[in-house]
C-alpha positions as CSV (number, residue, x, y, z in Angstrom):
1,X,33.8,0.5,3.3
2,X,36.8,2.6,2.5
3,X,36.8,1.5,-1.2
4,X,33.2,2.6,-1.3
5,X,34.2,6.2,-0.3
6,X,37.5,6.2,-2.7
7,X,35.2,5.4,-5.5
8,X,32.3,7.9,-4.6
9,X,34.9,10.4,-4.3
10,X,36.6,9.7,-7.3
11,X,33.4,9.6,-9.5
12,X,32.2,12.6,-7.9
13,X,35.2,14.2,-9.2
14,X,34.6,12.9,-12.4
15,X,31.1,14.1,-12.6
16,X,32.5,17.6,-11.6
17,X,35.0,17.9,-14.1
18,X,32.6,16.8,-16.8
19,X,29.6,19.2,-16.1
20,X,29.5,22.5,-18.1
21,X,31.6,25.3,-16.2
22,X,28.7,27.8,-17.1
23,X,31.1,30.3,-18.4
24,X,29.8,32.3,-21.5
25,X,32.8,31.6,-23.4
26,X,35.1,28.5,-23.2
27,X,38.3,29.3,-21.1
28,X,41.5,29.7,-23.3
29,X,43.3,26.5,-21.7
30,X,43.3,23.1,-23.4
31,X,40.3,21.4,-23.7
32,X,39.9,18.0,-22.2
33,X,37.5,15.4,-24.4
34,X,35.3,13.0,-22.8
35,X,37.4,10.1,-23.9
36,X,40.6,11.3,-22.4
37,X,38.8,12.0,-19.3
38,X,37.4,8.3,-19.3
39,X,40.7,7.1,-19.8
40,X,42.3,9.1,-17.1
41,X,39.8,8.1,-14.7
42,X,40.2,4.3,-15.7
43,X,44.0,4.9,-15.1
44,X,43.5,6.7,-11.7
45,X,41.1,3.7,-10.4
46,X,43.6,1.2,-11.5
47,X,46.3,3.1,-9.4
48,X,44.2,3.4,-6.4
49,X,43.2,-0.4,-6.7
50,X,47.0,-1.0,-6.3
51,X,47.3,1.5,-3.5
52,X,46.9,-1.1,-0.6
53,X,49.8,-3.4,-2.3
54,X,52.3,-0.4,-2.5
55,X,51.3,0.9,1.0
56,X,49.8,-1.6,3.4
57,X,50.5,0.5,6.4
58,X,48.7,3.4,5.1
59,X,45.7,1.2,4.1
60,X,45.5,-0.3,7.5
61,X,45.7,3.4,9.2
62,X,43.0,4.5,6.7
63,X,40.7,1.6,7.4
64,X,40.9,2.2,11.1
65,X,40.5,5.9,10.7
66,X,37.3,5.0,8.5
67,X,36.0,3.0,11.2
68,X,36.7,5.4,13.9
69,X,35.0,8.2,12.0
70,X,32.1,5.8,11.3
71,X,31.7,5.4,15.1
72,X,31.8,9.1,15.9
73,X,29.4,9.7,13.1
74,X,27.0,7.2,14.7
75,X,27.2,8.5,18.3
76,X,26.7,12.1,17.0
77,X,23.6,11.1,14.9
78,X,22.2,9.3,18.0
79,X,23.0,12.4,20.1
80,X,21.0,14.6,17.5
81,X,18.2,12.0,17.2
82,X,18.0,12.2,21.2
83,X,18.1,15.9,21.3
84,X,15.6,16.5,18.6
85,X,13.5,13.6,20.1
86,X,13.5,15.3,23.6
87,X,12.7,18.7,22.0
88,X,10.2,18.1,19.1
89,X,8.9,14.7,19.7
90,X,6.2,14.7,21.8
91,X,4.7,18.0,20.9
92,X,5.0,17.8,17.3
93,X,4.1,14.2,16.4
94,X,0.9,13.9,18.5
95,X,2.2,11.0,20.3
96,X,1.8,11.7,24.1
97,X,1.6,9.1,26.8
98,X,-1.8,7.9,27.8
99,X,-3.1,9.9,31.0
100,X,-0.9,12.9,30.7
101,X,-2.1,16.4,30.9
102,X,-3.4,17.4,27.5
103,X,-2.9,13.9,26.0
104,X,-4.6,13.2,22.6
105,X,-7.2,10.5,22.7
106,X,-7.7,8.5,19.5
107,X,-11.2,8.6,18.4
108,X,-13.2,5.6,18.6
109,X,-13.3,3.2,15.7
110,X,-16.7,1.9,16.4
111,X,-18.7,4.7,14.8
112,X,-20.8,2.5,12.3
113,X,-24.6,3.0,13.0
114,X,-26.9,-0.1,12.7
115,X,-28.0,1.0,9.4
116,X,-24.5,1.2,8.1
117,X,-24.1,-2.4,9.3
118,X,-27.3,-3.6,7.6
119,X,-26.6,-5.5,4.2
120,X,-27.2,-3.8,1.1
121,X,-29.7,-4.9,-1.5
122,X,-29.2,-8.7,-2.2
123,X,-31.5,-9.1,-5.0
124,X,-34.9,-11.6,-5.2
125,X,-34.4,-14.6,-3.2
126,X,-35.0,-17.9,-5.1
127,X,-35.8,-21.0,-3.7
128,X,-33.6,-24.0,-4.4
129,X,-34.9,-27.3,-3.9
130,X,-32.3,-30.3,-3.6
131,X,-32.2,-32.4,-7.0
132,X,-34.2,-35.5,-6.6
């Protein structure tokens, strides 16, 4: 989980660095080429991979912090879902309990008439006699 977040953050930063700045003229600072940016990205990824070897305590604390944040995010999402369901659920989706005042009733599904149920043209009937 923690490695996924680290990788996503890293690649997001790489994408932001490689995007054009939108400035009409290039800045007077030294320009970084794509190859240089990729080699720097590879070096950073290698460095991050060895982080837990160098700092095992920090890796353990970071992992437990990520788990705690995940639980808090899950609890917050549940509270938000319950709040929105309570406020908007029954009135907005049309799903009300049967028998409640103003409850929506589903239309009958048996709406075909006898002429609708009659078979369509089948062609002329041919008599078949069993072979002798």
